[in-house]
N, C-alpha and C positions, 0 to 999 in steps of 0.2 A: 136550646138554641143559644147562639153566641152573636154578639154585635161588635162590629169594628168600624173604624172610620178610615177610609183610604186617604191618607195624608196628601198624596200627589194630586188628588182631585179637590180637596177641601178648599173653599174660598173664604171660610170664616163668616158665613151668613148668620149663623147663630140660632137658627130655628130649632135645632136639636137640643141645645142647652135650654132654650126657653120652654120647650115642651117637656123635657125630662131632665131637670138639673141633677137628679139623683144618679143619672147614668152618663151624662155628657158635660164637659167643661171646656171652655175655650182657654188655650194656653197664652203665654205672653206674646206670641206672634198672632193671636187671634184665631188660630186653627183649633178645630174641635178635637178633643181627646176623650177616650172612653174611661170612665171611672169604674164601671162595673160591667165587665164583658158578658156575664151571665146574670142579668138582673132578675129580681124576684118576679114571679108570675103576674102579680098585679100591675107591674109597670109595662108589660109587653104590648098592650094595645097602643100606648103612647109611643113606645119605641118603634113599632111598626108604622105608626103615622109619620115619624121622622123620615123613614125610608122614602115615603111618597112625597114629603114636603121638601126634602133636600134638593136645591136647585141644580146640583151637579152629580147627584146620585153617589155621594161619597159615603153614605151610611149603608153598611152591608150587614145583612143578617144571614147566618148559615147555621147548619146543624153543628152542635159541638161534638167533637169526637167522643164516642163511647156513651152518648146520651140519647135517650129515646125522645122523639118529638114531644113538645109540650102543647097542651090545649090552651090557646090564648083567649078563648071566649069565656 
């Protein structure tokens, strides 16, 4: 799986960086950026939590091209 942040939606609320600083970082404008588009499996439960917590649904998770789905449990 692959995670991205849709910049046009991001408000800079910061929940993603607080939950998974290994994957997300706020830039100089306060908007979230992805540091690791394909994080290690142990981080996925928190990454998926950011999808639910983002107030504007800017965090997007999708299948990475050419990769089989990962078991996140």
